[in-house]
SETIGU-533007 format. One record per residue: x, y, z of N, C-alpha, C in turn; residue in one letter. Coordinates in steps of 0.001 Angstrom, whole numbers, padded with zeros to 6 digits, always signed. Each point is the difference from the previous one (the first is absolute). Example, Ala and Ser with C-alpha at 12.3 -4.5 7.8 and 13.67 -1.06 7.14 Angstrom:
+013190-005690+007800-000890+001190+000000+000900+001200+000000A
-000350+001050-000720+000820+001190+000060-000770+001090+000730S
//
This chain:
-004606-014787-013485+000548-000013+001340+001189-000944+000061M
+001093+000466+000573+001226-000787+000070-000025-000882+001255I
+000302-001287-000107+000002-000852+001188+000973+000512+001068P
-000403-000174+001240+000868+000435+001102+001356-000686-000077T
+000046-001217-000411+001274-000714-000132+000948+000682-000944S
-000529+000527-001116+000866+000697-000957+000475+001347+000568A
-000883+000676+000690+000421+001260+000645+001093-000254+001055L
-000173-001101+000732+001004-000335+001017+001326-000396-000627R
-000065-000716-001119+001222-000423-000651+000849+001188-000428D
-000639+001066-000505+000778+001176-000400+000571+000714+001229L
-000718+000015+001094+000539+000565+001231+001238-000750+000453A
-000067-001310-000028+001154-000835+000373+001156+000235-000978R
-000326+000084-001275+001004+000281-001011+000667+001353+000276R
-000783+000965+000413+000504+001339+000264+000974-000002+001194S
-000340-000734+001053+000891-000120+001144+001329-000631-000434V
-000079-001071-000765+001187-000674-000464+000861+000894-000900S
-000682+000733-000887+000730+000868-000922+000759+001108+000757L
-000671+000629+000941+000665+001048+000786+001182-000583+000761I
-000192-001140+000619+001104-000621+000726+001191-000295-000899S
-000285-000459-001196+001103-000400-000907+000797+001201-000485S
-000631+001181-000032+000699+001177-000513+000535+000894+001110H
-000282-000298+001252+000538+000819+001084+001507-000180+000074Q
+000718+001131+000107+001445-000038+000075+000413-000604+001341D
+001171-000602+000019+000487-000629+001242+000078+000998+001168A
+000246+001281-000311+000072+001012+001030-001349+000520+000449G
-001074-000438-000645-001348+000387+000445-000774+000857-000937G
+000629+000678-000965-000694+000924-000897-000831-000764-001014A
-001114+000618-000389-000841-000510-001085+000198+000860-001231Y
+000395-000515-001144+000000+000808-001214-001425+000291-000415P
-000264+001178-000515-001334+000311-000448-000438-000958-001092A
+000890-000250-000934-000209-001009-001046+001347-000598-000386S
+000090-001306-000068+001298-000605-000320+000382+000118-001457P
-000904+000452-000874+000284-000012-001430-000130+001357-000661V
-000697+000923+000584-000250+001304-000653+001265+000846+000103F
+000395+000685-001098+001308+000658-000051+000348+000916+001165P
-000970+000772+000498+000330+000977+001067-000677-000325+001336V
-000493-001216+000130-000654-000410+001261+000790-001037+000774Y
+001241-000181-000307+000808-000999+000686+000575+000527+001316G
-000706+000949+000592+000428+000632+001252-001082-000217+001050Y
+000263+000425+001227-000973-000152+001072-000453+001351+000488S
-001322+000190-000071-000650+001208+000506-000482-000270+001431W
+000135+000977+000894-000558-000190+001353-001475-000181-000037L
-000714+000763-000815-001472-000101-000085-000456-001354-000520R
+000454-000368-001201-000375-001266-000568+000377-001161+000922D
+001238+000068+000459+000511-001037+000848-000752-000173+001291G
-000438+001103+000586-000766-000043+001244-001307-000722-000198A
-000676+000268-001094-001276-000692-000285+000220-001469-000343F
+001124-000286-000668+000347-001408-000295+000246-000745+001304I
+000818+000614+000887+000261-000622+001285-001249-000149+000816A
-000904+000968-000048-001251-000086+000733-000817-001179-000504D
-000024-000205-001295-000723-001150-000569+000611-001301+000443A
+001316-000096-000020+000661-001222+000427-000255-000274+001482M
-000024+001051+000798-000314-000121+001429-001424-000514+000178S
-000946+000521-000759-001381-000445+000098-000164-001448-000431R
+000832-000432-000942-000045-001378-000472+000745-000946+000928A
+000623+000557+001059+000677-000843+000974+001470-000224-000292G
+000561+000653-001004+001399-000141-000326+000796+001027+000792N
+000177-000277+001281+000579+000948+000930+001462+000300-000341V
+000738-001011-000391+001434+000206-000284+000225+000961-001154D
-000809-000128-001046+000134+000882-001163-000207+001437+000420S
-001072+000284+000747-000263+001367+000472+001107+000503+000918A
+000422-000862+000915+001092+000386+000929+001227+000441-000779D
+000356-000738-001004+001230+000312-000756-000124+001316-000747R
-001197+000285-000539-000177+001281-000643+000117+001143+000998F
-000654-000108+001132+000047+001088+000972+001436+000187+000552F
+000720-001087+000141+001403+000119+000399+000786+000792-001049G
-000288-000288-001276+000652+000738-001094-000334+001484+000094W
-001264+000325+000222-000392+001421+000149+000785+000683+001114C
+000094-000644+001155+000694+000568+001146+001456+000267-000340A
+000621-000931-000722+001399+000188-000400+000158+001128-000984R
-000946+000122-000937+000047+001097-000973-000046+001348+000745V
-000875+000101+000994-000083+001254+000757+001247+000244+000820L
+000499-001038+000669+001191+000161+000854+001210+000438-000809A
+000126-000505-001232+001141+000376-000832-000078+001418-000481S
-001135+000649+000178-000198+001380-000402-000242+000929+001171R
+000433-000422+001165-000270+000791+001207+000697+001370-000085S
+001241+000035-000493+000686+001286-000121-000712+000913-000979D
-000465-000566-001112-000715+000799-001006-001279+000563+000573Q
-000734-000804+000782-001227+000474+000586+000261+001133+001021I
+000992-000215+000827+000341+001028+000980+000410+001289-000704R
+000817-000073-001028+000473+001193-000700-001168+000726-000693T
-000900-000745-000633-001152+000615-000640-000839+000743+001012L
-000245-000591+001127-000814+000677+001030+000703+001234+000537I
+001301-000090+000231+000746+001180+000511-000005+001119-001024E
+000170-000329-001257-000018+001037-001038-001366+000642-000130R
-001067-000823+000056-001328+000585-000068-000299+000851+001221A
+000427-000449+001170-000252+000762+001228+000747+001332-000015D
+001104+000107-000743+000769+001247-000071-000570+000931-001055S
-001036-000440-000701-000639+000847-001003+000503-000198-001399G
+000874-000969-000212+000528-000242-001320-001041-000660-000872E
-000056+000394-001262-000885-000605-000960+000639-001271-000554S
-000772-001085-000033+000518-001272-000466-000556-000353-001365L
+000836-000466-000883-000468-000447-001325-000600-001381+000078G
-000939-000303-000879-000691-001293+000067+000926-001182-000162S
+001123+000172-000726+000914-001100-000197+000871-000285+001212T
-000071+000856+001041+000812-000195+001183-000693-000919+001031E
-001288-000234-000142-000734-000821+000967+000268-001497-000219F
-000453-000808+000925+000140-001437-000164-000782-000479-001179L
+000473-001021-000688-000696-000478-001188-001211-000849+000326P
-000772-000313-001033-001156-000849+000173+000322-001469-000289T
+001046-000255-000773+000325-001368-000360+001508-000223+000207R
+000349-001251+000237+001365-000371+000319+000388-001262-000752F
+001288-000208-000171+000455-001291-000473-000360-001072+001016T
+000005-001246-000399-000422-001060+000906+000967-000151+001198L
+001223+000492-000134+000918-000032+001140-000032+001323+000798D
-000968+000841-000304-000256+001166+000820+000741+001282-000369G
+000636+000033-001144+000708+001195-000419-000851+000888-000870H
+000404+001233-000226-000650+000863-000976+000170-000604-001381D
-000958+000255-000872+000031-000643-001319+001024+000652-000911T
+000309+001276+000222+000902+000694-000877-000605+000411-001325G
-001294-000197-000145-000672+000315-001247-001055+001106+000251A
-000206+000833-001020-000997+001055+000143-001376-000622+000151A
-000810+000559+000895-001343-000506+000235-000812+001099+000660W
-001317-000229+000105-000897+000906+000702+000041-000372+001502W
+001135+000341+000609+000383-000688+001229-000551+000582+001289D
-000322+001265+000011-000399+000582+001311-001470-000311+000283F
-000211-001116+000679-001307-000420+000445+000072-000331+001495Q
-000904+000545+000759+000046-000192+001456-000831-001180+000485L
-001011-000411-000762-001014-000934+000538+000583-001293+000563D
+001022-000547-000672+000590-001250+000422+000586+000018+001386G
+000479+001188+000415+000646+000120+001310-001000-000067+001141Y
-001271+000195-000294-001034-000279+000982-000595-001363-000151G
-000138-000460-001269-000696-001246-000268+000749-001193+000565T
+001328-000010-000048+000707-001175+000517-000139-000113+001526W
-000085+001128+000695-000202-000041+001453-001376-000559+000317I
-001016+000479-000733-001367-000514+000188-000027-001517-000193W
+000610-000467-001114-000045-001439-000291+000759-000797+001040A
+001160+000515+000448+000800-000700+000988-000768-000161+001324L
-000577+001111+000495-000684-000070+001303-001220-000892-000093V
-000706+000023-001125-001151-000888-000188+000456-001457-000024A
+001133-000261-000667+000537-001355-000080+000352-000507+001408H
+000669+000834+000780+000413-000423+001340-001216-000272+000864A
-001029+000850-000098-001211-000233+000810-000716-001237-000445A
-000049-000265-001309-000699-001182-000526+000624-001301+000503R
+001301-000018+000128+000696-001232+000318+000653-000010+001401H
-000268+001055+000777+000521+000055+001337+001495+000074+000066G
+000624+000816-000856+001445+000079-000115+000540+001274+000643L
+001217-000039+000523+000636+001193+000548+000477+000935-001115P
+000087+001287+000328+000413+001011-000968+001371+000600+000303L
+000629-000393+001087+001209+000694+000462+001078+000055-001092D
+000161-001079-000759+001069-000031-000975-000177+001030-001140Q
-001233+000500-000138-000265+001002-001031-000044+001420+000540Y
+000288+000152+001299-000217+001297+000662+000736+001129-000658G
+001260-000189-000383+000793+001093-000545-000563+000416-001359Y
-000414-000993-000798-000598+000330-001313-001300+000766+000167G
-000836-000408+000951-001232+000689+000285+000274+001430+000435I
+000963+000164+000889+000354+001376+000468+000452+000886-001152E
+000891-000495-000833+000533+000806-001093-001107+000378-000995L
-000827-000964-000347-001072+000255-000946-000991+000989+000581S
-000289-000115+001284-000951+000914+000663+000550+001432+000021T
+001273+000137+000346+000615+001337-000028-000067+000634-001383R
+000243-000824-000978+000017+000483-001404-001392+000452-000424Y
-001026-000800+000251-001332+000373-000495-000626+001110+000868I
+000352+000040+001269-000520+001084+000828+000548+001348-000432C
+001235+000010-000486+000612+001287-000419-000440+000404-001426R
-000286-000970-000860-000172+000369-001399-001367-000313-000592F
-001014-000376+000806-001264-000375-000556-000694+001142-000749W
+000346+001234+000332-000618+001141-000697+000600+000259-001375R
+001083-000650-000311+000749+000236-001230-000754-000588-001198Q
-000288+000787-001043-000553-000598-001212+000915-001057-000572P
-000550-001077-000516+000808-001082-000546-000829-000752-001040C
+000646-000940-000658-000724-000846-000946-001071-000838+000752F
-001085-000298-000695-001027-000838+000601+000342-001479-000142D
-000968-000889+000345+000233-001441-000084+000485-000411-001404W
-000442+000744-000988+000230-000393-001391+001152+000774-000631W
+000762+000712+000817+001188+000720-000431-000357+001105-000972E
-001023+000733+000360-000483+001122-000777-000247+001199+000900E
-000100+001188-000579-000433+001242+000674+000883+000284+001213R
+001277+000241-000235+000944+000195+001089-000152+001314+000750S
-000767+000947-000553-000164+001299+000683-001241+000052+000879D
-000678-001099+000141-001258-000034+000761+000146-000758+001312D
-000996+000182+000854-000143-000797+001217-001215-000917-000238I
+000179-001283+000255-000993-001007-000370-000609-000673+001221H
-001315+000038+000133-000639-000656+001129+000338-001481+000158P
+000210-000727-001094+000389-001392+000156+001373-000112+000669S
+000907+000912-000356+001299+000034+000685-000172+000409+001468T
-000839+000982+000267-000254+000416+001380-000565-001174+000816L
-000913-000762-000602-000578-001131+000696+001048-001066+000324G
+000926-000223-000927+001081-000968+000234+000873+000449+001166S
+000329+001284+000012+000851+000520+001044-000690+000033+001356L
-001272+000318-000005-000762+000031+001267-000098-001409+000572L
-000221-000984-000848-000044-001393+000456+001337-000409+000584A
+001076+000437-000630+001329-000284+000528+000252+000648+001342G
-000426+001258+000144+000145+000688+001305-000778-000694+001073M
-001246-000379-000285-000817-000703+000994+000658-001331+000386H
+000533-000708-000983+000639-001297+000291+001288+000200+000826A
+000756+001040-000327+001210+000240+000764-000312+000263+001449A
-001046+000786+000271-000439+000272+001361-000468-001302+000660L
-000715-000792-000731-000518-001278+000525+001121-000947+000351Q
+001136+000097-000691+001107-000927+000233+000578+000136+001401S
-000117+001177+000597+000568+000250+001315+001509+000154-000021G
+000613+000120-001187+001429+000049-000095+000558+001412-000164L
-000860+000995-000137+000472+001383-000118+000339+000538+001399L
+001067+000751+000111+000274+000597+001309-001018+001109+000270D
-000008+000497+001215-001065+000939+000418-000080+001207-000890H
+001164+000607-000329-000006+001223-000756-000465-000253-001443D
+000459-001069-000607-000404-000289-001365-001483-000372-000036L
-000486-000696+001011-001418-000348+000042-000854+001270+000058A
+000417+000966+000785-000765+001272+000092+000000+000720-001350R
+001162+000030-000660+000057+000600-001315-000895-000734-000978V
+000043-001303+000021-000790-000806-000916-001505+000220+000252C
-000406+000050+001234-001412+000246+000314-000451+001352-000540E
+000840+001011+000188-000350+001353-000452-000053+000067-001524S
+000963-000607-000670+000020+000045-001457-001151-000820-000586Q
-000328-001119+000644-001134-000795-000465-001280+000801+000069A
-000183+000769+001068-001201+000801+000137-000079+001046-001099D
+001138+000658-000277+000023+001040-001054-000252-000608-001374E
+000607-001155-000253-000197-000675-001263-001464-000382-000174L
-000581-000564+001026-001411-000413-000082-000902+001176-000288A
+000281+001129+000614-000786+001206-000219+000082+000434-001428E
+001193-000030-000596+000136+000367-001408-000735-000985-000902L
+000142-001295+000304-000663-001019-000815-001518+000197+000001L
-000555+000276+001167-001464+000049+000136-000578+001335-000442M
+000847+000977-000299-000477+001313-000457+000378+000249-001460T
+001282+000292-000222+000467+000286-001374-000037-001219-000890A
-000014-001192+000603-000021-001208-000797-001391-000465-000409G
-001011+000826+000242-001398-000378-000272-000677+001018-000898V
-000800-000496-000930-000838+000844-000851-001341-000671-000179H
-001066+000728+000186-001353-000526-000183-000223-001286+000791S
+000603-000084+001165-000265-001110+000877+000866-001239-000231G
+000914+000031-000979+000882-001161-000252+001465+000447-000047H
+000875-000940+000252+001423+000258-000144+000351+000303-001463L
+001087+000714-000192+000391+000401-001367+001416-000497-000318I
+000278-000091-001285+001282-000473-000479+001156+000797+000556K
-000067+001304-000118+001065+000905+000466-000658+001268+000529S
+000614+000613+000961-000587+001234+000574-000048+001065-001099I
-001189+000565-000159-000240+001001-001045-000769-000553-001183G
-000181-001320-000060-000759-000638-001056-001376-000430+000537R
-000824-000503-000898-001313-000468+000431-000291-001453-000364T
+000891-000625-000743-000196-001386-000446+000598-000990+001011D
-000221-001278-000232+000511-001017+000892+001088-000821-000672V
+000744-000722+000822+000996-000967-000427-000365-001284+000737D
+000089-001145-000653-000407-001231+000648+000858-000347+001210A
+001212+000509+000076+000879-000255+001168-000601+000568+001281S
-000955+000905-000132-000649+000564+001186-000735-001066+000831L
-000352-001113-000626-000696-001050+000728+000817-000474+001210I
+001328+000109-000097+000865-000449+001076-000159+000829+001273A
-000478+001252-000129-000259+000799+001189-001044-000649+000886C
-000903-000768-000606-001005-000751+000742+000487-001435+000232M
+000312-000688-001081+000461-001375+000070+001326-000097-000735T
+001056-000295+000744-000015-000549+001355+000388+000980+001112P
+000292+001261-000330+000657+000865+000991-000919+000475+001118F
-001299+000089-000266-000948+000423+001046+000240+001401+000517D
+000657+000855-000807+000142+001393+000449-001289+000780-000317V
-000810-000536-000882-001387+000424-000211-000858-001221+000285V
-000890+000062+000978-000814-001154+000345-000779-000526-001210P
-000021-001321-000175-000656-000546-001186-001488+000302-000039V
-000633+000159+001162-001442+000213+000038-000353+001479+000179D
+000974+000878-000138-000276+001450+000139-000597+000543-001276S
-000698+001125+000067-000507+000647-001228+001114+000288-001013P
+001158+000443+000506+001127+000283-000903+000514-001278-000667L
+000123-001072+000759+000420-001247-000562-000971-000538-001026G
-001302+000080+000337-001025-000512-000931-000041+000815-001296A
+000126+001310+000125-000068+000843-001201+001252-000210-000861A
+001140-000184+000598+001218-000236-000755-000092-001336-000765T
-000469-001031+000657-000195-001283-000677-000964+000150-001183Y
-001136+000675+000204-000983+000145-001083+000607+000753-001181R
+000783+001030+000295+000573+000788-001089+001042-000864-000761K
+000825-000759+000694+000982-000871-000657-000737-001056-000829I
-001029-000595+000584-000733-001036-000727-000648+000561-001232R
-000647+001135+000106-000731+000571-001119+000935+000486-001117N
+001149+000563+000396+000889+000606-001029+001060-000928-000495D
+000405-001015+000796+001232-000697-000339-000079-001526+000092L
-001096-000558+000542+000074-001410+000409-001155-000840-000549A
-000016-000348-001284-001040-000906-000503+000187-001421+000527P
+001177-000574-000096+000333-001338+000544+001467+000040+000377D
+000872+000100-001010+001341+000481+000251-000127+001468+000307G
+001094+000635+000443-000087+001362+000472+001086+000882-000675V
-000467+001090-000601+000917+001001-000553+000617+000821+001105H
+001201+000530-000228+000666+000820+001033-000657+001356+000139R
-000131+000731-001109-000626+001298-000021-000330+000366-001459F
-000918+000928-000188-000553+000193-001345+001002+000509-001030V
+001061+000665+000445+001007+000539-000928+001132-000978-000255E
-000088-001184+000492+001110-000960-000071+000294-000389-001444D
+001262+000154-000408+000394-000380-001360+001071-001085+000004T
+000440-000470+001169+001055-001016+000097-000549-001308-000589Y
+000628-000479-001069-000490-001177-000726-001493+000175-000333Y
-000415+001235-000239-001347+000293-000422-000984+000244+001125G
+000447-000184+001228-000941+000168+001125-000981-001161+000106G
+000512-001197+000062-000829-001191+000095-000560-000244+001376G
-000575-001164+000208-000557-000409+001293+001036-000784+000781R
+000243+000420+001239+001110-000534+000802-000474-001150+000870W
+000732-001112-000102-000267-001150+000848+000206+000361+001450V
+001076+000724+000291+000293+000456+001374-001204+000690+000624V
-000581+000927-000749-001064+000821+000554-001296-000720+000098L
-000212-000995-000856-001186-000846+000183+000064-000715+001351A
+001232-000377+000372+000186-000633+001311-000296+000953+001134G
+000444+001243-000104-000264+000964+001065-001482+000299+000128F
-000670+000265-001114-001418+000333+000065-000808-001199+000471V
+000352-001189-000488-000694-001198+000487+000219-000227+001490G
+001188+000249+000486+000273-000111+001421-000862+000937+000806W
-000129+001214-000491-000886+000960+000682-001455-000468-000040H
-000393-000605-001086-001375-000485-000096-000259-001144+000978E
+001007-000827+000262-000225-001059+000992-000234+000610+001390T
+000624+001137+000237-000107+000655+001349-001274+000806+000160R
-000688+000232-001111-001214+000848+000066-001236-000787-000421T
+000058-001329+000161-001183-000827-000235-000361-000229-001448G
+000950+000187-000924-000296-000167-001429+000746-001240-000511R
-000245-001130+000589+000732-001210-000337-000163-000395-001446R
-001201+000103-000532-000237-000420-001388+000852+000833-000961D
+000087+001311+000252+000804+000886-000834+001488-000386+000123E
+000421-000257+001237+001399-000343+000203+000341-001305-000684A
-000877-000977+000044+000241-001298-000640+000089+000182-001521L
-000841+000862-000557+000088+000255-001451+001332+000606-000355R
+000535+000832+000850+001318+000612-000293+001115-001048+000077R
-000099-000928+000970+000973-001062+000079-000090-000880-001252L
-001202-000292-000450-000172-000800-001221+000594+000740-001201E
-000228+001308-000045+000589+000798-001117+001520-000065+000058W
+000575+000160+001176+001449-000122+000141+000497-001350-000478M
-000702-001048+000408+000357-001361-000409+000007-000126-001518H
-000955+000617-000632-000145-000101-001450+001125+000717-000782D
+000724+000850+000677+001066+000733-000675+001332-000761+000031Q
+000046-001117+000671+001244-000766+000101+000322-000674-001336A
+001287-000122-000259+000426-000748-001197-000238-001491+000228T
+000240-000786-001024-000262-001445+000131+000887-000664+001039S
+001144+000604+000313+000843-000544+001058-000120+000746+001331D
-001117+000732+000153-000325+000585+001293+000769+001265+000364G
+000323+000829-000971+000695+001255+000256-000963+001164-000133L
-000032+000893+000967-000896+001153-000034+000770+001241-000491L
-000609+000770-000924+000647+001231-000479-000233+001161+000935P
+000661+001088-000304-000200+001253+000711-001373+000583-000339E
-000286+000068-001267-001291+000520-000464-000431-000715-001288Q
-001202+000259-000393-000612-000621-001188-000435+001122-000948V
+000473-000016-001242-000271+001116-000919-001411+000036-000582P
-000761-001101+000115-001368+000015-000495-000784+001066+000727L
-000733+000844-000713-000739+001135+000561+000908+001041+000590L
+001197+000142-000557+000930+001030+000435-000621+001373-000194A
+000301+000928+000893-000560+001322-000104+000607+000800-001152L
+001251-000263-000326+000695+000733-001062+000794-001024-000851H
-000666-000832-000784+000652-001069-000734+001038+000495-000995P
-000126+001249-000411+000969+000543-000955+001413+000084+000576E
+000104-000130+001350+001325+000096+000638+000682-001321+000248C
-000690-001091-000285+000557-001318+000294+001287-000262-000790I
-000008+000288-001287+001136-000319-000844+001285+000710+000459E
-000147+001242+000453+001186+000750+000425+000716-000708+001163R
-000775-000496+000952+000599-000664+001149+000546-001393-000390W
-000670-000674-000889+000491-001315-000441+001331+000176-000744E
+000173+001061-000736+001274+000239-000690+001086+000348+000997K
-000364+000663+001076+001007+000413+001008+000435-001151+000899Q
-000952-000767+000499+000314-000994+001038-000520-001407-000321W
-000635-000181-001139-000505-001343-000328-001390-000249+000524G
-000455-001255+000037-001337-000322+000481-000211+000362+001461P
-001261+000109+000379-000359+000298+001401+000678-000980+000942I
+000438+000487+001134+000716-000800+000990-000832-001211+000403A
+000550-001208-000230-000668-001255+000330+001046-001045+000306T
+000116-000490+001220-000886+000288+001130+000383+001279+000723P
-000961+000613+000660+000242+001032+000985-000284-000587+001393L
+000981-000016+000858-000180-000671+001281-001043+000683+000861L
-000157+001319-000151-001044+000732+000740-001390-000497-000416W
-000188-000292-001293-001279-000546-000455-000282-001342+000705S
+000998-000853+000037-000177-001280+000675-000272+000201+001470H
+000656+000983+000614-000220+000267+001423-001453+000425+000263A
-000522+000847-000851-001367+000474+000232-001030-001119-000309M
+000372-000891-000909-000877-001169-000200-000030-000869+001292Y
+001158-000247+000562+000094-000737+001251-000832+000695+001085I
+000163+001293+000142-000664+000753+001057-001516-000098-000126T
-000485+000220-001243-001463-000067-000216-000484-001432+000198L
+000751-000991-000499-000416-001387+000170-000078-000367+001474A
+000954+000464+000794+000008-000279+001437-001171+000689+000679E
-000272+001247-000393-001105+000758+000592-001339-000675-000264A
-000123-000652-001147-001243-000666-000390-000049-001440+000528L
+001033-000453+000645+000051-001366+000531+000327-001047-001050G
+000495+000452-001161+000373-000930-001053+001352-000634+000309V
+000874+000734+000623+001315-000496+000390+000146+000014+001503L
+000159-001142+000599+000282-000121+001434+001464-000126+000225D
+000462+000245+001201+001422-000054+000311+000620-001347-000359H
-000737-001078+000254+000569-001294-000285+000149-000258-001494E
-000685+000788-000862+000172-000161-001440+001357+000475-000488D
+000605+000927+000737+001209+000637-000484+001219-000866+000255S
//
């Protein structure tokens, strides 16, 4: 058993590390050292900002959300044009949509990537509205960004795209749907949508929820992608933190059990076919599953996951993206190491999820940060 003081020290170290690597303009790089992670993702960044908000670092979260709003505002013409073209019946290529990652100053990266991912455009709104509610902050300054992002996801949520892990671009993924539904609910909660857009958002949220709860389910649990029967650990977010599936519902309980049984011994695998760096156990996902366990009365299990996350840190307190021990497909590790080098360490999202789980367990209080 790891002393609480040691667990708390790594949480404090994580807050400091994230702060030190946040760009002056507000963006968080996914990893400051990994060759292709020196960019900011809306999804990763939203969860990093949410962790900083929970730790009481209001300024850090504010600056990230301001960056998001500026990224959206700078693409207002592109969003309007995409919607007009789609409304006219024109077919859009996947490379024409907004990207999933940006340079730290908010520009397109200019590099080929698995870029068409929708989830981040809902996730940042969810994290922003939760942050504002947590700290009693106004949202008006973010209104235009919320509006643009809401228009974009309301029009394109049915579009197949890459999942959280930048795979399976021809599928529709319940974890993506959950991210978008959470964003729609948050946008409505913000009170900043005009009457017409609010009506559209309510209607689209209802349709999305219907698809999620029907085609997104097999044998009583959520599924990785529509048409499949297996699970992806990212599905835990539909319950915790998004609450688009109630944590205590039969669907939520069955999805948790399936993820735990198939993917989550202590660290958590993404999905059974994962070959990225061999398909190891992800520190990020241990944080998500542990967070869910705190909300469902499984404190002992959640604490064990936090301790496991702590044990993966380097001697100087850096958390990796994943751990190759017990990889699902170890024969694939060498290929990725030759391409991009060692596993990304530190990964700021890993540190964020450690903070989040530590705070949920009462290991990190606001005054600690």
